[in-house]
C-alpha positions as CSV (number, residue, x, y, z in Angstrom):
1,M,13.8,8.3,-44.0
2,T,15.9,10.3,-46.4
3,D,18.6,13.0,-46.5
4,T,16.4,15.5,-48.4
5,S,14.8,18.5,-46.8
6,Q,11.4,17.5,-48.2
7,T,10.0,14.3,-49.5
8,N,7.2,13.4,-51.8
9,D,6.5,9.8,-50.6
10,G,5.4,10.5,-47.1
11,T,8.7,9.6,-45.4
12,M,10.4,12.0,-42.9
13,S,13.4,14.1,-43.6
14,I,16.3,13.9,-41.2
15,E,15.3,17.3,-39.7
16,Q,11.7,16.1,-39.2
17,A,12.9,12.8,-37.7
18,F,15.2,14.7,-35.4
19,E,12.4,16.9,-34.2
20,H,10.2,13.8,-33.7
21,G,12.9,12.2,-31.6
22,V,13.3,15.3,-29.5
23,F,9.5,15.3,-29.0
24,L,9.5,11.7,-27.8
25,Y,12.4,12.4,-25.4
26,Q,10.7,15.4,-23.9
27,H,7.6,13.3,-23.3
28,E,9.7,10.7,-21.3
29,K,9.5,8.1,-24.2
30,K,13.2,7.5,-24.1
31,K,13.2,4.1,-25.7
32,E,11.2,5.2,-28.7
33,A,13.3,8.4,-29.0
34,R,16.5,6.2,-29.1
35,Q,15.0,4.1,-31.9
36,V,14.4,7.2,-33.9
37,F,17.8,8.7,-33.4
38,E,19.5,5.4,-34.2
39,Q,17.5,5.2,-37.4
40,I,18.8,8.7,-38.3
41,L,22.3,7.5,-37.5
42,G,21.9,4.7,-40.0
43,V,21.3,7.2,-42.7
44,A,23.6,9.9,-41.5
45,P,26.3,8.2,-39.4
46,D,28.2,11.5,-38.8
47,N,25.3,13.6,-37.7
48,A,26.8,15.4,-34.7
49,P,23.5,16.5,-33.0
50,V,22.2,13.0,-33.2
51,L,25.4,11.5,-31.7
52,Q,25.2,14.1,-28.9
53,V,21.6,13.3,-28.0
54,L,22.3,9.5,-28.1
55,S,25.2,10.1,-25.7
56,V,22.8,11.8,-23.3
57,L,20.5,8.7,-23.5
58,D,23.5,6.4,-23.0
59,V,24.4,8.3,-19.8
60,G,20.8,7.9,-18.6
61,D,21.2,4.1,-19.1
62,G,24.5,4.0,-17.4
63,L,26.5,3.4,-20.6
64,W,29.3,5.8,-19.9
65,Q,31.9,4.6,-22.3
66,E,29.4,4.3,-25.1
67,A,28.4,7.9,-24.5
68,I,32.0,9.1,-24.6
69,N,32.6,7.2,-27.8
70,K,29.7,8.9,-29.5
71,L,30.9,12.3,-28.4
72,D,34.4,11.5,-29.7
73,R,32.8,10.6,-33.1
74,A,30.9,13.8,-33.1
75,L,34.1,15.8,-32.3
76,L,35.7,14.3,-35.3
77,V,33.0,15.9,-37.4
78,E,32.9,19.2,-35.4
79,P,36.2,19.5,-33.6
80,G,36.2,22.3,-31.0
81,N,32.4,22.2,-30.6
82,A,32.0,23.7,-27.2
83,S,28.7,21.9,-26.4
84,L,30.1,18.5,-27.3
85,L,33.2,19.2,-25.2
86,F,31.2,20.4,-22.3
87,D,29.1,17.2,-22.3
88,K,32.2,15.1,-22.5
89,A,33.7,16.9,-19.5
90,N,30.5,16.3,-17.5
91,I,30.7,12.5,-18.2
92,L,34.3,12.3,-17.3
93,A,33.7,14.2,-14.1
94,Q,30.8,11.8,-13.2
95,Q,33.3,8.9,-13.8
96,S,35.8,10.5,-11.5
97,M,38.2,11.1,-14.4
98,N,38.7,14.6,-13.0
99,K,42.0,15.6,-14.5
100,D,40.8,14.7,-18.0
101,A,37.6,16.7,-17.4
102,L,39.6,19.6,-16.0
103,E,41.8,19.7,-19.1
104,I,38.7,20.0,-21.3
105,V,37.2,22.7,-19.1
106,D,40.4,24.8,-19.1
107,S,40.5,24.6,-22.9
108,L,36.9,25.8,-23.1
109,L,37.5,28.6,-20.6
110,G,40.3,29.8,-22.9
111,V,37.7,30.6,-25.4
112,L,34.8,31.3,-23.1
113,P,36.4,32.8,-20.0
114,D,33.1,34.1,-18.5
115,H,31.0,31.0,-19.0
116,E,29.4,30.5,-15.6
117,E,28.7,26.7,-15.8
118,L,32.3,26.0,-16.9
119,L,33.6,28.0,-14.0
120,A,31.3,26.2,-11.6
121,M,32.6,22.9,-13.0
122,R,36.2,24.0,-12.6
123,Q,35.4,24.9,-9.0
124,Q,34.1,21.4,-8.3
125,L,36.9,19.6,-10.2
126,T,39.8,21.5,-8.6
127,A,38.3,21.0,-5.2
128,T,38.0,17.3,-5.9
129,I,41.6,16.8,-6.9
130,G,42.9,19.0,-4.0
131,Q,43.6,22.3,-5.8
132,R,41.9,24.3,-3.1
133,G,43.4,27.6,-4.2
134,E,42.2,27.1,-7.7
135,S,38.8,26.1,-6.5
136,R,38.5,29.2,-4.3
137,R,39.6,31.4,-7.3
138,A,37.0,29.7,-9.5
139,A,34.3,30.2,-6.9
140,K,35.1,33.9,-6.7
141,E,34.9,34.2,-10.5
142,V,31.5,32.4,-10.4
143,A,30.2,34.8,-7.7
144,S,31.5,37.8,-9.5
145,L,29.8,36.6,-12.7
146,Q,26.6,36.0,-10.9
147,Q,26.7,39.4,-9.4
148,Q,27.5,41.0,-12.7
149,K,24.8,39.1,-14.4
150,S,22.3,40.1,-11.8
151,S,23.3,43.7,-11.8
152,T,23.3,44.0,-15.6
153,M,19.9,42.5,-16.1
154,N,18.2,45.4,-17.9
155,D,15.0,47.0,-16.8
156,E,13.1,45.6,-19.7
157,V,13.8,41.9,-18.7
158,S,12.8,42.7,-15.1
159,Q,9.6,44.4,-16.1
160,T,8.7,41.6,-18.5
161,L,9.2,39.0,-15.7
162,E,7.0,41.0,-13.4
163,L,4.3,41.3,-16.1
164,A,4.5,37.6,-16.8
165,E,3.9,36.9,-13.1
166,Q,1.0,39.2,-13.1
167,M,-0.5,37.5,-16.1
168,L,0.0,34.1,-14.4
169,A,-1.6,35.3,-11.2
170,S,-4.7,36.7,-13.1
171,G,-5.2,33.5,-15.0
172,N,-3.9,34.7,-18.4
173,T,-1.8,31.6,-18.8
174,E,-1.2,31.8,-22.6
175,Q,0.1,35.3,-22.4
176,A,2.2,34.4,-19.3
177,K,3.7,31.5,-21.3
178,Q,4.6,33.7,-24.2
179,L,6.3,36.2,-22.0
180,F,8.3,33.5,-20.1
181,Q,9.4,32.1,-23.5
182,A,10.4,35.5,-24.7
183,L,12.4,36.1,-21.6
184,I,14.3,32.9,-22.1
185,S,15.0,33.7,-25.7
186,V,16.5,37.1,-24.6
187,A,18.1,36.3,-21.3
188,G,18.9,32.6,-21.6
189,D,17.8,30.0,-19.0
190,L,16.4,32.6,-16.6
191,I,15.4,30.6,-13.6
192,P,12.2,32.5,-12.7
193,A,11.0,32.1,-16.3
194,L,11.8,28.4,-16.4
195,V,10.0,27.9,-13.1
196,G,7.0,29.9,-14.4
197,L,6.9,27.6,-17.5
198,A,7.2,24.6,-15.2
199,R,4.3,25.7,-13.1
200,L,2.1,26.2,-16.2
201,E,2.9,22.7,-17.4
202,L,2.2,21.3,-14.0
203,A,-1.1,23.0,-14.0
204,A,-1.9,21.4,-17.3
205,D,-0.7,18.0,-15.9
206,N,2.2,17.9,-18.4
207,I,4.6,16.6,-15.8
208,G,7.3,15.4,-18.2
209,L,7.5,18.9,-19.8
210,A,7.5,20.6,-16.4
211,R,10.4,18.4,-15.4
212,Q,12.4,19.3,-18.5
213,F,12.1,23.1,-17.7
214,L,13.0,22.4,-14.1
215,M,16.1,20.4,-15.0
216,R,17.3,23.4,-17.1
217,A,16.8,25.5,-14.0
218,Y,18.4,23.1,-11.6
219,S,22.1,23.3,-10.5
220,E,23.4,20.6,-8.2
221,H,26.1,22.9,-6.9
222,A,23.9,26.0,-6.3
223,P,20.3,24.8,-6.4
224,E,17.4,27.2,-5.8
225,K,14.7,26.0,-3.3
226,D,11.7,26.6,-5.6
227,V,13.4,24.5,-8.3
228,V,14.2,21.7,-5.9
229,V,10.7,21.7,-4.5
230,L,9.0,21.6,-7.9
231,L,11.4,19.0,-9.2
232,S,10.7,16.8,-6.2
233,H,7.0,17.2,-6.8
234,C,7.4,16.2,-10.5
235,D,9.5,13.1,-9.6
236,I,6.8,12.0,-7.2
237,K,4.1,12.5,-9.8
238,L,6.2,10.5,-12.3
239,E,6.8,7.8,-9.6
240,Q,10.5,8.4,-9.7
241,F,10.7,8.1,-6.0
242,T,14.4,7.5,-5.5
243,S,15.2,10.7,-7.4
244,A,12.6,12.6,-5.4
245,R,14.0,11.4,-2.1
246,K,17.5,12.3,-3.1
247,L,16.4,15.9,-3.9
248,C,14.4,16.1,-0.7
249,L,17.1,14.9,1.6
250,A,19.7,17.2,0.0
251,G,17.2,20.1,0.3
252,I,16.4,19.4,3.9
253,K,20.1,19.7,4.7
254,R,20.4,22.9,2.8
255,W,17.2,24.6,4.0
256,P,16.4,22.9,7.4
257,E,14.2,25.8,8.4
258,D,11.6,25.0,5.7
259,S,9.2,22.0,6.1
260,I,8.0,21.7,2.5
261,L,10.7,19.2,1.6
262,C,10.0,17.1,4.7
263,R,6.4,16.9,3.6
264,L,7.4,15.9,0.1
265,L,9.7,13.2,1.5
266,V,6.9,11.7,3.5
267,Q,4.6,12.0,0.4
268,S,7.1,10.0,-1.7
269,Y,6.7,7.1,0.7
270,E,2.9,7.5,1.0
271,K,2.6,7.1,-2.8
272,E,4.2,3.7,-2.5
273,Q,2.1,2.9,0.6
274,N,5.4,2.3,2.5
275,W,4.0,3.3,5.8
276,V,7.0,2.3,7.8
277,E,9.3,4.8,6.0
278,A,6.5,7.4,5.8
279,Y,6.2,7.2,9.6
280,R,9.9,7.4,10.1
281,A,10.3,10.4,7.8
282,A,7.3,12.2,9.4
283,I,8.8,11.6,12.9
284,E,12.1,13.1,11.8
285,G,10.4,16.1,10.2
286,I,8.3,16.7,13.3
287,K,11.5,17.0,15.4
288,Q,12.4,20.1,13.4
289,H,8.9,21.3,12.5
290,G,6.6,20.3,15.4
291,K,4.0,23.0,14.6
292,D,3.7,22.1,10.9
293,A,0.0,21.1,10.5
294,D,0.6,19.2,7.2
295,L,3.4,17.1,8.7
296,R,1.3,16.4,11.7
297,Y,-1.5,15.2,9.4
298,R,0.9,13.0,7.4
299,L,2.4,11.5,10.6
300,A,-1.1,10.7,11.9
301,T,-2.0,9.2,8.5
302,A,1.2,7.1,8.4
303,S,0.7,5.9,12.0
304,F,-3.0,5.0,11.3
305,N,-2.1,3.0,8.2
306,L,0.8,1.3,9.9
307,L,-1.5,0.2,12.7
308,R,-4.1,-1.1,10.2
309,T,-1.9,-2.8,7.6
310,R,0.6,-4.5,9.9
311,H,-2.2,-5.6,12.3
312,N,-0.1,-4.1,15.1
313,F,-3.0,-4.1,17.5
314,T,-1.2,-3.7,20.8
315,P,-2.4,-1.3,23.4
316,S,0.7,0.9,23.2
317,A,0.6,1.1,19.4
318,I,-3.1,2.0,19.5
319,I,-2.7,4.7,22.2
320,E,0.3,6.2,20.3
321,C,-1.7,6.3,17.1
322,Q,-4.6,8.0,18.9
323,K,-2.3,10.7,20.2
324,H,-0.9,11.4,16.8
325,I,-4.4,11.8,15.4
326,E,-5.6,14.0,18.2
327,R,-2.5,16.2,18.0
328,A,-2.9,16.5,14.2
329,S,-6.6,17.4,14.6
330,E,-5.7,20.4,16.9
331,M,-4.0,22.2,14.0
332,A,-5.5,20.6,10.9
333,N,-7.6,22.5,8.3
334,E,-11.3,21.6,8.0
335,G,-10.8,19.0,5.2
336,N,-8.0,17.1,7.0
337,K,-9.9,17.4,10.3
338,E,-12.8,15.5,8.7
339,H,-10.4,12.7,7.5
340,L,-8.8,12.5,10.9
341,S,-12.2,12.1,12.6
342,T,-12.7,8.8,10.6
343,Y,-9.2,7.6,11.6
344,L,-10.0,8.4,15.2
345,A,-13.4,6.6,15.0
346,E,-11.6,3.4,13.8
347,V,-8.9,3.6,16.4
348,L,-11.6,4.1,19.1
349,W,-13.3,0.9,17.8
350,Y,-10.0,-0.9,18.1
351,K,-9.8,0.3,21.7
352,G,-13.3,-1.0,22.5
353,E,-14.9,2.5,22.7
354,A,-17.6,1.5,20.1
355,K,-20.2,4.0,21.2
356,K,-17.8,6.9,20.8
357,S,-16.7,5.5,17.4
358,K,-20.3,5.2,16.3
359,Q,-21.0,8.8,17.3
360,L,-18.0,10.1,15.3
361,L,-18.9,8.1,12.2
362,E,-22.6,8.9,12.3
363,E,-21.8,12.7,12.7
364,Y,-19.3,12.4,9.8
365,L,-21.9,10.6,7.6
366,T,-24.5,13.4,8.2
367,R,-22.0,15.8,6.7
368,F,-20.8,13.4,4.0
369,P,-23.6,10.9,3.3
370,N,-22.0,9.9,-0.1
371,D,-18.8,8.6,1.5
372,I,-19.3,4.9,0.8
373,D,-16.1,3.9,2.6
374,A,-17.1,5.5,5.8
375,G,-20.6,4.1,5.4
376,F,-19.1,0.6,5.2
377,N,-16.7,1.3,8.2
378,V,-19.6,2.0,10.5
379,S,-20.9,-1.5,9.8
380,F,-18.2,-3.0,12.0
381,V,-19.2,-0.7,14.8
382,Y,-22.9,-1.7,14.4
383,R,-21.9,-5.3,14.5
384,T,-19.9,-4.8,17.7
385,L,-22.9,-3.0,19.3
386,E,-25.3,-5.7,17.9
387,E,-27.4,-3.1,16.1
388,W,-28.2,-5.7,13.5
389,D,-30.6,-3.9,11.1
390,K,-28.1,-1.1,10.8
391,Y,-25.2,-3.5,10.5
392,Y,-26.7,-5.5,7.6
393,Q,-27.7,-2.3,5.7
394,A,-24.2,-0.8,6.1
395,N,-22.5,-4.1,5.3
396,E,-23.8,-4.0,1.8
397,L,-21.8,-0.8,1.1
398,G,-18.7,-3.0,1.2
399,I,-19.9,-4.4,-2.2
400,T,-20.4,-0.9,-3.6
401,C,-16.9,0.3,-2.6
402,G,-15.2,-3.0,-3.5
403,R,-13.7,-3.7,-0.1
404,R,-15.7,-6.9,0.6
405,L,-14.8,-8.5,-2.7
406,R,-13.4,-7.5,-6.1
407,Y,-16.3,-8.6,-8.3
408,K,-19.4,-6.8,-9.5
409,G,-21.8,-8.9,-11.4
410,E,-23.9,-7.3,-14.1
411,L,-26.8,-9.6,-13.2
412,P,-29.3,-8.9,-10.4
413,Q,-28.3,-9.7,-6.9
414,W,-30.2,-12.8,-5.6
415,N,-32.7,-12.6,-2.8
416,L,-35.6,-14.6,-1.4
417,N,-38.0,-12.9,-3.7
418,R,-36.3,-14.1,-6.9
419,P,-37.8,-16.7,-9.1
420,K,-37.4,-20.3,-7.9
421,D,-35.8,-21.3,-11.3
422,D,-32.9,-18.9,-10.8
423,I,-29.4,-20.2,-11.3
424,V,-27.4,-18.5,-8.6
425,L,-23.7,-17.7,-8.2
426,V,-22.5,-17.4,-4.6
427,M,-19.3,-15.4,-4.4
428,P,-16.6,-15.8,-1.8
429,E,-15.2,-12.8,0.1
430,Q,-12.6,-11.9,2.7
431,G,-10.7,-14.8,4.3
432,V,-11.2,-18.6,4.3
433,G,-12.6,-18.4,7.9
434,D,-15.2,-15.9,6.7
435,E,-16.2,-18.2,3.9
436,I,-16.8,-21.1,6.3
437,L,-19.0,-18.7,8.4
438,Y,-21.0,-17.5,5.4
439,F,-21.8,-21.0,4.2
440,H,-23.9,-21.7,7.3
441,N,-26.5,-20.0,5.1
442,L,-25.8,-21.7,1.8
443,Q,-28.8,-24.1,2.3
444,L,-31.0,-21.1,2.3
445,V,-30.0,-20.5,-1.3
446,L,-30.2,-24.2,-2.3
447,D,-33.8,-24.4,-1.0
448,N,-34.9,-21.5,-3.1
449,C,-33.3,-21.8,-6.5
450,Q,-33.0,-24.2,-9.4
451,K,-29.2,-24.5,-9.3
452,A,-26.3,-22.9,-7.4
453,Y,-22.7,-22.4,-8.2
454,V,-20.5,-21.7,-5.2
455,A,-17.2,-20.0,-5.8
456,C,-14.8,-20.9,-2.9
457,D,-11.3,-21.1,-1.7
458,P,-9.8,-24.3,-3.4
459,R,-9.0,-25.6,0.1
460,L,-12.7,-25.7,0.9
461,E,-13.9,-27.4,-2.3
462,S,-14.2,-31.0,-1.0
463,V,-15.4,-29.8,2.4
464,L,-18.3,-27.9,0.8
465,S,-19.0,-30.6,-1.8
466,N,-19.5,-33.2,1.0
467,A,-21.7,-30.7,3.0
468,F,-23.7,-29.5,0.0
469,P,-23.8,-32.2,-2.7
470,D,-26.5,-30.3,-4.6
471,A,-24.3,-27.3,-5.1
472,I,-21.6,-27.0,-7.9
473,M,-18.3,-25.9,-6.4
474,V,-16.1,-23.5,-8.4
475,P,-12.7,-23.2,-6.8
476,V,-11.1,-19.8,-7.3
477,K,-7.8,-18.5,-6.2
478,R,-7.9,-14.9,-5.0
479,T,-5.2,-12.2,-5.0
480,D,-5.4,-9.0,-3.0
481,N,-6.6,-6.0,-5.0
482,T,-7.3,-8.2,-8.0
483,D,-10.7,-8.9,-9.5
484,I,-12.0,-12.5,-9.2
485,T,-11.9,-14.4,-12.4
486,L,-14.6,-17.1,-13.0
487,P,-15.0,-19.7,-15.8
488,Q,-16.9,-18.3,-18.7
489,E,-19.3,-21.3,-18.8
490,V,-20.4,-20.4,-15.2
491,L,-21.0,-16.8,-16.0
492,A,-22.9,-17.8,-19.1
493,D,-25.2,-20.1,-17.1
494,I,-26.2,-17.9,-14.1
495,T,-29.2,-15.6,-13.8
496,S,-28.3,-13.9,-10.5
497,W,-25.5,-13.7,-8.0
498,I,-25.0,-12.9,-4.3
499,P,-21.9,-12.3,-2.1
500,G,-21.5,-15.0,0.6
501,G,-21.4,-12.3,3.3
502,S,-24.9,-11.0,2.3
503,L,-26.6,-14.3,3.0
504,A,-26.8,-13.7,6.8
505,A,-28.8,-10.5,6.1
506,L,-31.5,-12.6,4.3
507,C,-31.5,-15.2,7.1
508,F,-31.8,-12.5,9.7
509,E,-34.7,-10.9,7.9
510,Q,-36.5,-14.1,7.3
511,H,-35.8,-16.1,10.5
512,G,-34.5,-13.6,13.0
513,R,-31.1,-15.4,13.4
514,H,-27.7,-15.0,11.7
515,V,-27.2,-18.6,10.6
516,F,-29.7,-20.8,8.8
517,Q,-27.9,-24.1,9.6
518,S,-25.6,-24.6,12.6
519,G,-23.2,-27.6,12.1
520,Y,-23.0,-28.4,8.4
521,V,-19.6,-30.0,7.8
522,K,-19.8,-33.8,7.3
523,T,-16.7,-35.8,7.7
524,P,-16.3,-38.6,5.1
525,D,-15.8,-42.1,6.6
526,T,-12.4,-42.4,5.0
527,L,-11.1,-39.5,6.9
528,K,-12.7,-40.7,10.1
529,Q,-10.9,-44.0,9.7
530,Q,-7.7,-42.1,9.1
531,W,-7.8,-39.8,12.1
532,Q,-10.1,-41.3,14.7
533,P,-7.7,-44.2,15.6
534,R,-5.0,-41.6,16.2
535,L,-7.2,-39.8,18.7
536,D,-8.3,-43.1,20.2
537,D,-4.6,-44.0,20.9
538,I,-4.2,-40.7,22.7
539,R,-7.3,-41.4,24.8
540,A,-6.0,-44.9,25.6
541,S,-2.7,-43.4,26.8
542,N,-4.5,-40.8,28.9
543,P,-7.5,-42.5,30.5
544,D,-10.3,-40.1,31.5
545,A,-8.5,-37.1,29.9
546,Q,-10.5,-34.8,27.7
547,L,-9.1,-34.0,24.3
548,I,-9.1,-30.2,23.6
549,G,-8.1,-28.5,20.4
550,L,-6.0,-25.4,20.8
551,C,-5.4,-22.3,18.6
552,W,-4.2,-19.1,20.1
553,R,-3.6,-16.7,17.2
554,S,-4.0,-16.1,13.5
555,G,-1.4,-17.2,11.0
556,L,0.0,-13.7,10.5
557,A,3.5,-13.1,11.7
558,A,2.3,-9.8,13.3
559,A,-0.2,-11.7,15.4
560,T,2.3,-12.9,17.9
561,R,1.9,-9.6,19.7
562,N,-1.7,-8.6,19.3
563,M,-4.5,-7.8,21.7
564,H,-6.8,-10.2,19.9
565,Y,-4.5,-13.2,20.6
566,L,-2.4,-14.9,23.3
567,V,1.3,-15.0,23.7
568,A,3.2,-18.2,24.8
569,E,3.2,-17.2,28.5
570,E,-0.6,-16.8,28.5
571,V,-1.1,-20.1,26.6
572,A,1.0,-21.8,29.2
573,Y,-1.0,-20.4,32.0
574,L,-4.2,-21.6,30.3
575,L,-3.0,-25.1,29.9
576,K,-2.0,-25.4,33.6
577,Q,-5.7,-24.8,34.5
578,F,-6.5,-28.2,32.9
579,P,-4.9,-31.0,35.0
580,N,-6.9,-33.6,33.3
581,A,-6.8,-32.7,29.6
582,V,-4.7,-33.4,26.6
583,F,-4.3,-30.5,24.2
584,I,-4.2,-31.1,20.4
585,N,-2.4,-28.4,18.4
586,L,-4.7,-26.7,15.8
587,Q,-2.4,-23.6,15.5
588,Y,-1.7,-23.3,11.8
589,G,1.5,-21.7,10.5
590,E,5.0,-21.9,12.0
591,C,4.7,-22.2,15.8
592,S,7.4,-24.6,16.9
593,K,9.3,-22.0,18.9
594,E,6.1,-21.0,20.7
595,L,5.2,-24.7,21.5
596,K,8.7,-25.3,23.0
597,K,8.3,-22.2,25.1
598,I,4.8,-23.2,26.2
599,H,6.1,-26.6,27.2
600,K,9.0,-25.2,29.1
601,I,6.8,-22.8,31.1
602,S,3.8,-25.1,31.7
603,G,5.3,-28.6,31.6
604,V,2.4,-29.5,29.2
605,Q,3.2,-31.0,25.9
606,V,0.8,-29.9,23.2
607,V,0.2,-32.9,20.9
608,Q,1.0,-32.3,17.2
609,L,-0.6,-34.8,14.9
610,E,2.0,-35.9,12.4
611,G,0.9,-35.6,8.8
612,L,-1.9,-33.1,9.5
613,N,-1.6,-30.0,7.3
614,L,-3.4,-27.4,9.4
615,R,-3.1,-24.6,6.9
616,D,-4.3,-26.3,3.8
617,D,-6.1,-29.6,4.7
618,F,-9.5,-28.5,5.9
619,D,-11.0,-32.0,5.4
620,G,-8.4,-33.6,7.7
621,T,-8.5,-30.8,10.2
622,A,-12.3,-31.0,10.3
623,A,-12.1,-34.8,10.9
624,V,-9.7,-34.2,13.8
625,I,-12.0,-31.5,15.3
626,A,-15.0,-33.8,15.0
627,G,-13.2,-36.3,17.3
628,L,-12.3,-33.8,20.0
629,D,-14.3,-32.9,23.2
630,A,-13.9,-29.2,22.8
631,V,-11.8,-26.5,21.1
632,I,-10.4,-23.3,22.6
633,T,-9.4,-20.8,20.0
634,A,-8.9,-17.2,19.0
635,G,-11.2,-15.7,16.4
636,T,-9.6,-17.5,13.4
637,A,-10.5,-20.0,10.7
638,V,-10.2,-22.7,13.4
639,H,-13.1,-21.1,15.3
640,R,-15.2,-21.1,12.1
641,L,-14.4,-24.6,11.2
642,T,-15.1,-25.9,14.7
643,T,-18.6,-24.3,14.7
644,A,-19.3,-25.7,11.2
645,V,-18.3,-29.2,12.4
646,G,-20.4,-28.8,15.6
647,T,-17.7,-29.5,18.2
648,P,-18.1,-27.3,21.3
649,C,-16.1,-24.2,20.6
650,H,-14.8,-21.7,23.2
651,V,-13.6,-18.6,21.4
652,F,-12.1,-15.4,23.0
653,F,-12.7,-12.1,21.3
654,A,-11.7,-8.5,22.0
655,G,-15.0,-6.7,22.5
656,T,-15.8,-3.3,24.0
657,T,-14.7,-1.5,27.2
658,E,-18.0,-2.8,28.7
659,S,-17.3,-6.5,27.8
660,R,-17.4,-9.0,30.7
661,F,-15.8,-12.4,30.4
662,D,-17.1,-14.0,33.7
663,E,-19.9,-15.6,31.7
664,P,-19.6,-16.9,28.1
665,A,-22.0,-15.5,25.6
666,D,-23.9,-17.6,23.1
667,I,-22.9,-16.5,19.7
668,Y,-24.4,-17.7,16.4
669,C,-24.3,-21.5,16.5
670,E,-25.0,-24.3,18.8
671,N,-22.1,-25.1,21.2
672,E,-20.4,-21.8,20.3
673,Y,-19.4,-19.8,23.4
674,G,-17.8,-16.4,23.2
675,Y,-15.6,-14.9,25.9
676,F,-15.5,-11.1,25.2
677,Y,-13.0,-8.9,27.0
678,P,-12.0,-5.2,26.9
679,P,-9.6,-4.9,24.0
680,M,-7.0,-2.8,26.0
681,L,-7.0,-5.5,28.8
682,E,-3.3,-5.8,29.7
683,D,-3.7,-8.8,32.1
684,K,-5.5,-11.6,30.4
685,Y,-5.0,-14.1,33.2
686,P,-8.4,-13.5,34.8
687,L,-9.9,-14.1,31.3
688,L,-8.1,-17.4,31.0
689,T,-9.1,-18.5,34.5
690,S,-12.8,-17.8,33.6
691,M,-12.5,-19.6,30.3
692,A,-10.9,-22.7,32.0
693,K,-13.7,-22.8,34.6
694,H,-16.5,-22.7,32.1
695,V,-14.9,-25.1,29.6
696,Q,-14.3,-27.7,32.4
697,A,-17.9,-27.2,33.6
698,R,-19.2,-28.0,30.2
699,L,-16.9,-31.0,29.8
700,K,-18.3,-32.8,32.9
């Protein structure tokens, strides 16, 4: 870098470097811009424009004193520079040094008495320090200037602005851009021209440049609605959500009659998938704009995603969500109405109205057959309705859309028609309980290939190694929304792969059932010797009592109030139906408060086996389950582990509105009994009575 206006060695001149730094700044590359300007300062330490730009960057980084110091250095070079003094006054005002800022403003007004921004700043400063009369006087001068400016705008500028808008409307964007730029060069920062340029840059997806134009048009003290709306939109696009929300909230107060800023506020939360705040913001917006179709749609979307992501499956939450969706559908446009129909289908499935859900999704898929997500969603409905051929076909779409697992092998997917010398990779998917279910069919692979690698949750490695010694276990840790990483030596060795959840389809096609092998978990003798004496001691202390394992919910915190699970009062009622049983705790996760409450209500002490890690020690838990007479559980990993061990398992499930729980249904495996009940069932006590009766009958 050199001080000459032109160089012969390929280096930049100061002027060129300055232009490059400005370019970087305009493109939101502030760190790189700072480096360029600081390099210029190293060559030309008294360069006032560089010092001024660096002061702006310092303010953006919260370095207020450094910014003032740089402006003071620049003022030593160019004393009386109005632009430098104006920037310094702005910084002082932001730091509440109002009298110092006012002194600078007054000195500048002595030279520029009709400067609108200086008068507006004087109005704000005098109001802040209590000079109300001066503030009102300044406000009148601002109003007078604005009126004068408006009235003196010549016909040529007005006509040019109108022509530019016509060009923009007719698609002649380049001509419109030139006219807007010409207007600004003649009339200064004309807000309609700046907004027009911002719209053009937004259309070209140049969000940073659009924001630069809008910031020139924006006035915190007298903002224009179009500017605030577009600036909020830019900030959301740039993921500057805090700034966007600040603009939206201020705009909502200023223009409460318009809903657009309410929508943008909701959208800022949607982009972060913060459905709690999106829902709250939408509810507040609806209070003022109840007939706004877009806000209704956003409220329905937030309500639906809140229900789904927080697993808040209570009857009241489901009904509330359904109402939001149906209300939004009444006023939605055709595109949004289609999306809402898929939301409603899923909510109806949660409610147990599977047939209605199926009808909605199938109708949607006739219109949008390439919607893979919807095609996968209907698989859950087919499974509920036991339409197995359709279920297994639709279930495969979960691989295509990446919702079943985040892995797409380049090799062919394994099936029973593949060569017997295949080396197969079996991939895990979904939760650990799902893995346990899928591996009922692992032997089907082992019997039909040369070698199999089985990727699994690390907690299942030894369980599966004992069950399937011929398979090679590959423990993998999985993270939500992240692709599965496998050892390169495994990937280099395999010739085909298959998701674990796809094995049941092969078993069903070949054998007409969903599991190839019922109980497959084998408890090592060392673990039997560790846990069986503990259970024998309990039996010795409770002659003739049956030992029953108990798990009433999943490990999620939200599961404590969920239609799929039981609360403490319901568990207590269930235990009281077994006067001659000892219950062994299989509930993983923190549950001590619930156990105390259950004991207080029922008088029954659920036994906790000291040293048993129910969340992570699947070997030990399997050994305990193998020594029990039965297990009563919700549809959790405990259910899957119990059926894999082979101990009689009584599991309760939310089914459909037509479900009956007076007789247990045989599910997939031997000794696996399902008690299906209507999901919106408020009173679960008859269900629990029926379960107790049938469990006791099978224990005799």
